[in-house]
C-alpha positions as CSV (number, residue, x, y, z in Angstrom):
1,M,93.4,114.7,83.8
2,T,90.0,115.7,82.5
3,Q,88.6,114.2,79.4
4,G,89.7,115.7,76.1
5,I,93.1,116.9,77.1
6,T,96.0,116.2,74.8
7,A,99.7,116.5,75.4
8,G,101.8,119.0,73.5
9,Q,105.2,118.5,71.8
10,A,107.6,116.4,73.9
11,P,110.0,113.5,73.5
12,T,108.3,110.2,72.6
13,I,109.1,106.6,73.3
14,S,107.7,103.5,71.6
15,I,106.1,101.0,73.9
16,H,104.9,97.8,72.3
17,G,104.4,99.6,69.0
18,V,102.6,102.6,70.5
19,D,104.4,106.0,70.6
20,L,103.9,107.7,73.9
21,T,104.6,111.3,74.7
22,R,107.1,111.3,77.6
23,I,105.9,113.5,80.4
24,E,108.0,114.6,83.3
25,Y,106.9,116.5,86.4
26,R,109.4,117.7,88.9
27,G,111.9,115.2,87.8
28,E,109.5,112.3,87.9
29,Q,108.1,110.4,84.9
30,V,104.3,110.4,84.9
31,V,101.5,109.3,82.5
32,T,97.9,110.3,81.9
33,F,94.8,108.2,81.9
34,A,94.6,108.5,78.1
35,Q,98.1,107.2,77.7
36,V,97.4,104.2,79.8
37,D,94.3,103.3,77.8
38,R,96.2,103.8,74.5
39,V,99.3,101.8,75.3
40,H,97.3,98.9,76.8
41,G,94.8,99.0,73.9
42,R,91.8,99.7,76.2
43,P,88.7,101.8,75.3
44,D,88.9,105.5,76.2
45,G,88.0,106.1,79.8
46,T,89.0,102.7,81.1
47,A,91.9,103.8,83.2
48,R,89.9,106.8,84.6
49,R,87.0,104.5,85.6
50,T,89.4,102.1,87.3
51,F,90.9,105.0,89.2
52,N,87.5,106.4,90.2
53,D,86.2,102.9,91.2
54,N,89.2,102.4,93.5
55,R,89.8,106.0,94.5
56,N,90.4,105.1,98.2
57,R,93.3,103.0,97.2
58,F,95.2,105.8,95.5
59,V,97.3,108.2,97.6
60,E,97.6,111.7,96.3
61,G,101.3,112.7,96.1
62,E,102.4,109.1,95.8
63,D,100.1,107.5,93.2
64,F,98.9,110.6,91.4
65,I,99.4,114.3,91.3
66,Q,96.6,116.8,90.6
67,I,97.5,120.2,89.2
68,D,95.2,123.2,88.9
69,Q,97.7,126.0,88.2
70,P,97.2,127.1,84.6
71,N,100.9,128.2,84.2
72,V,102.2,124.8,85.3
73,I,99.7,122.9,83.1
74,R,100.8,125.0,80.1
75,S,104.5,124.4,80.9
76,L,103.8,120.7,80.8
77,G,102.5,121.1,77.3
78,F,98.8,120.3,77.9
79,S,96.0,121.9,75.9
80,R,92.4,121.2,75.0
81,P,91.6,120.1,71.5
82,Q,89.3,123.1,71.1
83,G,92.0,125.4,72.4
84,G,92.8,126.9,75.8
85,T,94.3,125.5,79.0
86,P,92.5,122.7,80.9
87,A,91.4,123.5,84.5
88,L,92.8,120.4,86.0
89,A,95.4,117.9,85.1
90,T,95.9,114.5,86.8
91,L,99.3,112.8,86.4
92,I,99.9,109.2,87.4
93,T,103.2,108.1,88.9
94,K,104.9,104.8,88.5
95,R,103.3,103.5,91.7
96,G,99.9,104.7,90.5
97,Y,100.4,103.1,87.1
98,L,101.1,99.7,88.7
99,K,97.8,100.0,90.6
100,L,95.8,101.0,87.5
101,V,97.0,98.0,85.5
102,K,96.8,95.5,88.3
103,P,93.4,94.1,87.1
104,M,94.8,93.6,83.6
105,S,96.1,90.0,83.1
106,D,96.2,89.4,79.3
107,D,99.5,88.8,77.4
108,R,99.6,92.4,76.1
109,A,99.2,93.8,79.6
110,W,102.2,91.8,80.9
111,A,104.4,92.8,77.9
112,V,103.4,96.5,78.1
113,Q,103.8,96.7,81.8
114,G,107.3,95.3,81.6
115,E,108.3,97.8,78.9
116,M,106.7,100.7,80.8
117,I,108.7,99.9,83.9
118,D,112.0,99.2,82.1
119,R,111.9,102.1,79.6
120,Y,109.3,104.7,80.4
121,F,109.6,104.9,84.2
122,A,113.4,105.0,84.1
123,A,113.7,106.1,87.7
124,E,117.3,105.0,88.3
125,R,118.6,106.6,85.2
126,R,116.7,109.8,85.8
127,T,118.1,110.1,89.4
128,E,121.6,109.7,88.1
129,A,121.0,112.3,85.4
130,V,119.7,114.8,88.0
131,Q,122.7,114.2,90.2
132,K,125.2,114.5,87.3
133,S,123.5,117.7,86.1
134,G,124.4,119.5,89.3
135,N,121.0,121.2,89.2
136,A,120.6,122.2,92.9
137,E,116.9,122.8,92.7
138,M,116.1,119.4,91.1
139,I,118.4,117.6,93.5
140,Q,116.6,119.3,96.4
141,I,113.2,118.3,95.0
142,A,114.3,114.7,94.6
143,R,115.7,114.5,98.1
144,A,112.6,116.1,99.6
145,R,110.3,113.6,97.8
146,E,112.5,110.7,98.9
147,A,112.3,111.9,102.5
148,R,108.5,112.4,102.3
149,L,107.9,108.9,100.9
150,S,110.3,107.4,103.4
151,F,108.6,109.1,106.4
152,N,105.1,108.0,105.2
153,G,106.4,104.4,104.7
154,F,108.0,104.3,108.2
155,L,104.9,105.8,109.8
156,K,102.7,103.0,108.2
157,I,105.1,100.4,109.5
158,C,104.9,101.9,113.0
159,R,101.1,101.7,113.0
160,M,101.2,98.2,111.7
161,I,103.2,97.0,114.6
162,G,101.2,98.9,117.2
163,V,103.4,102.0,117.6
164,T,101.0,105.0,117.7
165,G,100.7,108.7,118.5
166,N,103.8,110.9,119.0
167,H,105.9,107.8,119.5
168,A,105.1,106.7,115.9
169,V,106.0,110.1,114.6
170,L,109.2,110.3,116.5
171,S,110.2,106.8,115.3
172,A,109.4,107.5,111.7
173,D,111.2,110.8,111.8
174,G,114.3,109.1,113.3
175,A,114.3,106.4,110.6
176,T,113.8,108.9,107.8
177,R,116.7,111.1,109.1
178,E,119.0,108.1,109.2
179,M,118.0,107.0,105.7
180,T,117.9,110.3,103.9
181,G,119.6,112.8,106.2
182,I,116.4,114.9,106.4
183,S,114.2,115.3,109.5
184,M,110.6,116.0,108.6
185,L,109.9,117.5,112.0
186,G,112.9,119.7,111.5
187,L,111.6,120.9,108.1
188,L,108.3,121.7,109.7
189,G,109.9,123.5,112.5
190,A,107.9,121.4,114.9
191,P,108.5,121.6,118.6
192,R,110.1,118.7,120.3
193,L,107.6,115.9,120.8
194,E,107.4,113.7,123.8
195,A,106.5,110.1,123.5
196,D,102.9,109.8,124.7
197,I,103.1,106.4,126.4
198,G,101.0,107.4,129.4
199,G,102.6,107.0,132.8
200,A,106.1,105.7,133.5
201,Q,107.3,103.0,131.1
202,I,107.9,99.7,132.8
203,T,108.7,96.2,131.5
204,V,106.8,93.0,132.1
205,T,109.4,92.1,134.8
206,D,108.4,95.3,136.7
207,V,104.7,94.4,136.3
208,G,105.3,90.9,137.6
209,R,107.4,92.2,140.6
210,A,104.6,94.6,141.5
211,V,101.9,91.9,141.6
212,G,104.2,89.1,143.0
213,L,104.8,87.1,139.8
214,S,107.8,86.1,137.8
215,A,108.2,87.7,134.4
216,R,107.1,84.5,132.7
217,D,104.0,84.2,134.9
218,A,103.3,87.9,134.4
219,N,103.3,87.4,130.6
220,R,100.9,84.5,131.0
221,A,98.6,86.6,133.3
222,L,98.6,89.5,130.9
223,T,97.7,87.2,128.0
224,D,95.1,85.2,130.0
225,H,93.4,88.4,131.1
226,G,93.3,89.9,127.6
227,F,96.0,92.6,127.9
228,Q,98.2,91.2,125.2
229,T,98.4,88.5,122.4
230,C,101.3,86.1,121.9
231,F,102.6,84.4,118.8
232,R,105.9,83.2,117.3
233,D,107.7,85.0,114.6
234,A,109.4,83.4,111.6
235,K,112.4,82.4,113.7
236,G,110.3,80.9,116.4
237,H,110.7,83.7,118.9
238,L,107.8,84.7,121.1
239,V,106.3,88.0,120.2
240,Y,103.9,90.0,122.4
241,E,101.6,92.7,121.2
242,P,99.0,94.8,123.2
243,T,95.3,94.2,122.7
244,E,92.8,97.1,122.7
245,K,92.4,96.4,126.4
246,G,96.1,96.5,126.9
247,R,96.5,99.8,125.0
248,Q,93.7,101.3,127.2
249,H,95.7,100.4,130.2
250,G,99.1,101.8,129.0
251,G,100.5,99.0,126.8
252,R,102.6,100.4,123.9
253,M,105.1,99.1,121.4
254,T,108.2,101.3,121.7
255,A,111.4,101.5,119.7
256,T,114.4,100.2,121.6
257,G,117.0,102.1,119.5
258,K,118.3,98.9,118.0
259,R,117.7,97.6,114.5
260,H,117.2,94.2,112.9
261,H,119.8,93.1,110.3
262,N,117.4,94.4,107.5
263,G,117.4,97.9,109.1
264,T,113.9,97.8,110.6
265,P,113.6,99.1,114.2
266,V,113.5,96.6,117.0
267,T,110.4,97.2,119.1
268,Q,109.4,96.2,122.6
269,L,106.1,96.0,124.5
270,V,106.2,98.2,127.5
271,W,103.6,98.9,130.1
272,S,102.7,101.6,132.7
273,T,101.7,101.8,136.3
274,A,98.1,101.8,135.1
275,T,98.7,98.3,133.8
276,V,99.7,97.1,137.3
277,D,96.5,98.4,138.8
278,A,94.3,96.9,136.2
279,L,96.0,93.5,136.3
280,R,95.9,93.4,140.1
281,R,92.2,94.0,140.0
282,D,91.7,91.2,137.4
283,L,93.8,88.8,139.5
284,S,91.9,89.6,142.6
285,A,88.6,89.1,140.9
286,A,89.7,85.8,139.4
287,A,90.9,84.6,142.9
288,A,87.6,85.5,144.5
289,A,85.5,83.8,141.8
């Protein structure tokens, strides 16, 4: 929100002795920079400066919402002190608020943050109220937002574990559909995507068979020649992930269709026929050296 904007008449809630105007946008409780400064007892402009200094860490649509439609801004009750409708409004979500106050560590900050989460950002109570109201439009908006956030979250997880390209999109969409009942690709009317692994998918056993090694020796060779890394997970199980060289020669993490006990997808490192050719060249070069 631009400087000098004040909120119009709306329900208020007292947080640590400060009365805050409760603002709701599309069924979600949001706050302004000015409200954050006031409730935390910070000089005017502190929250905005924190936001600007860390802008790359805030995700639009998840941490904040920017509105430039005058009719929407007016409907939320915002106006300039000198009159008229502001050109731009920035609303901070619960997630964005937690990022804004992360640098604050004094006793008041801890107390205020707890009250804000428990009383101002009453997400669970709000969701129940929307469902009980039977308001079809609000329920649809809430479900769409849940699906969007779920999809983005699953997509980030896919990339963290090395699943990329179309395969990451397909995996994230499948997980979102299972959790929320909504397919993001379906909403977009997107054509059917094919997993872009590159060449026929084969296992390390297939790679070893092609170069005359057992699966264990093939794994060791792929590691020694820089196609993959190896480490043990929290349960002591060996985990293999492709290196940049491995990805260039067809190595990909792919979903198996199974899930861990916590619901996350089980992934497996697969290779392609290009991997066999590259490993065979490296083995020949090593033997001739």
